N, C-alpha and C positions, 0 to 999 in steps of 0.2 A: 649526533645522528641527524641526518637530513630530515627536516620535516617533523621532528619531535616536539619543537616549540609550538608549532601550528596545532598539533593534535592535542596538546596540553589547553591552548585556548579554547579549542573547540569543546574539550571536555567540560571546562569550566562554564562556559555558556550554555551548555545543556544540562546541567545538573538539575536545574528546576523543572525543567520539561520532563526529564527522566523521572523525576521523583513523582511528578503529577501523573504521569502515565502508569507506573507501577501502583501508586495509590488506588486509581480508579480501576485498572484491570485485575489486580490481585487481591487487594484486600477488602474493597468494597462488596465483592460477591460473598467472600468467606464471612464477613461479618453480618451481612443481611441474610443470606440464605442458610448458612450453616449454624452460626452462633445465635442469633435472634430467633430463629425458628426453632432450634433445638430447646434453648431454655425456656421458651415461650410453651411448647408442647410438653416438656417435661413439668414445669410447674403446674400446668392444668392437670395433668394425668395424676401427679403425685401429691397433690394438694393435701389430702387426708393425712399424711405424714405427720408424726408427733412433732417434728421439727420442720416448720413450714419453710425454712430457709435451705434446707437440704436438696430440694430439686434445683434451685437456682445455683447453689455450689457444685453440684454435680454436672449440670449443664454446662457450666463454665469450664470445668475440668475437661470435659470432652471436647469443648470447643478449642481450648488451648492445645490439647493433644492432637487434633485434626490440624490446626494451623502449623504445628511443628512439622508433622509429617509431610504436609503439602509443601512446605517450604524446602525440606530436605530432599524431597523427590524432586520437585520441578522448580524450586526458586531459584537455584544457580543458574539453570538453562534459560528460565523466563528473563532474568536480569540481562544476562549475556545476549539473548536475542534483541532485546529492546535497546540495550545500550548500543550494540554495533549497528543497529538500523539507523538510530539517530546520528551516529558518527557518519554513516554512508550518506544519509540525507544532507547533512550539513557539507559534506566535501562535494556532492553533487551539486549543491545550490552554489558552492564556490567555484565551480568548474573544475575542480580536481577530480577527473573522471576516473583515472587509474586508482586513486586513493578509494573513490567511492566503490568500485568494483571489489577491491580487497575487503572492504567493511561488509558489503552486501554477501560476498562469498563466505565471510565467517559467520553471518547471520544464518546461512543456508547450512552451514556445518552442524549448527545446533538445532535447527528446524528446517528439515528438507521439504516441508510442505507448507511454507511460509509464501504464498503466492505474491504478495506485494514485493517481496524482496527479488524474486525472478524478474518481475516487471521492471522494477527500479535497476537492477543490475542490467537487463536488457537495454533499458533507455541510455544508461552510461555508455554502453557499447555503440549504441545508435549516434550518440553525440561524438564518438572519436572514429565514427565511420566504419565501425566493424559490423557491418550488417548481417553477415552470416551468424556471428556469435549473438547477435541481438535477436535474431530470429530463433535460435536455440533456445534462448531464456524465455521468450514469449510463448514458444511451443510447450514448455514445461509448465507455465502460469495456466495455459489453456487445458492442458491435460489434467492439472488439479482442480481448476475451477472454469468449466467449460463455459460459463454464462458472465465471465468478465468481460465487459464492452471495452474497457481500456486495453486489455492485452491484445485483442483483434484490432484495435485502431493503431496501437504502436507498430504492430506486426505490419499491418497494411503499410504504414510509412516505410518500414525497413525494404518491403517489397518494392515500393515505388522508387526508392533509391538506387536499387538493383534494376530498375527498369522492367520489373515484371508486373505489367499492369493487370494481367488477369487475376492474379492472387491478390494484388493490392485491392483491387475493386471488390473482390469476394470479401475481404476482411473489412473493409469500410462499410460494406452493406450489411455484414454481420453485426458489426459494432452499433451502428445505428438502429438495427432491428432489436438489439437488446437495451439500448438507450436512446431514444430518439431526442435527448436533449444534449448530447455529446457534441459540443461545438468542434473539439479537435478532429472528430471523425468527418464532420461536414466540410470543414475547411480543406483537410488534406484529400477528401474525394473531389472537392471542387478543383482542386489543383491538378489532380490526376486527369479529370475529364477535360479539363481546358489545355493542359500542356501535353499529355501523350495520347489521349483519346480524341482529341479535337472535338468533343462535344461541348462547344462554347456556351450555348443556352443553359444546358443542364449544370455545367460547372459554375456558370455565374449564378444560377439558383442556389447552388450548395453555399458558395462563398456569401451570399446574401443572408441564407439561413445562419451561417456560422457567426455572421456579424450581428445578427438579431440576438443570438445566445451568448454574445459577449466576447467573441474572438475578435479582438481588435485588429489584429494583423491583416483581417480581410479587408479592411478599410483601405489600406494602402493599394491593394490590388484593384479595388473598385475605383478609388481616386486617380489612379494611373490610366485609366481608360480601359483596361481589360474588360470590365463589365459596367453595364450601365444600370 
């Protein structure tokens, strides 16, 4: 099957990262907030019992039962969401954008409210120049999380590529209002102002701000004489 060897390699490379995510996201809260607090509470309340170890045993039993129930109800879904998102991220990083879109789509089959998956799938569409599809995904992310600055910034980029300068500027402005340290938004707003809006001074100011925030791509434009 084409690509199956590569998929296997990606799986092996991400086993450690997947395990780390699962241990942090799933088991730590259960142990800390359910098990520990439950046992501690029961031990204090039921200490007068003739058998002082009974509260601890009872607490452990409740804890184990809760973990089993949670695992049965959400465990499989949780693992599949995290697993497929890791696969999608790896494929996106390796420029396999079609494969990334498939993986992120699987994530959203299991969790249709996972904002980051919509943003990541939108960015994969953006990279293969399917700008309308990218916008659909960013719209969904914003619908779920209206204060996500990255969703606005990336959607602004899609509008820019479609030469829709009005909506692009609105999205960049909104992204910066939500996160005034988002270098990506300053950089692309600078490009928009310089190339489409012909607001050279404002565009250069944004590019310098992007460089200040660590967007090194801005240095190329500045060095090439577009900005002083």
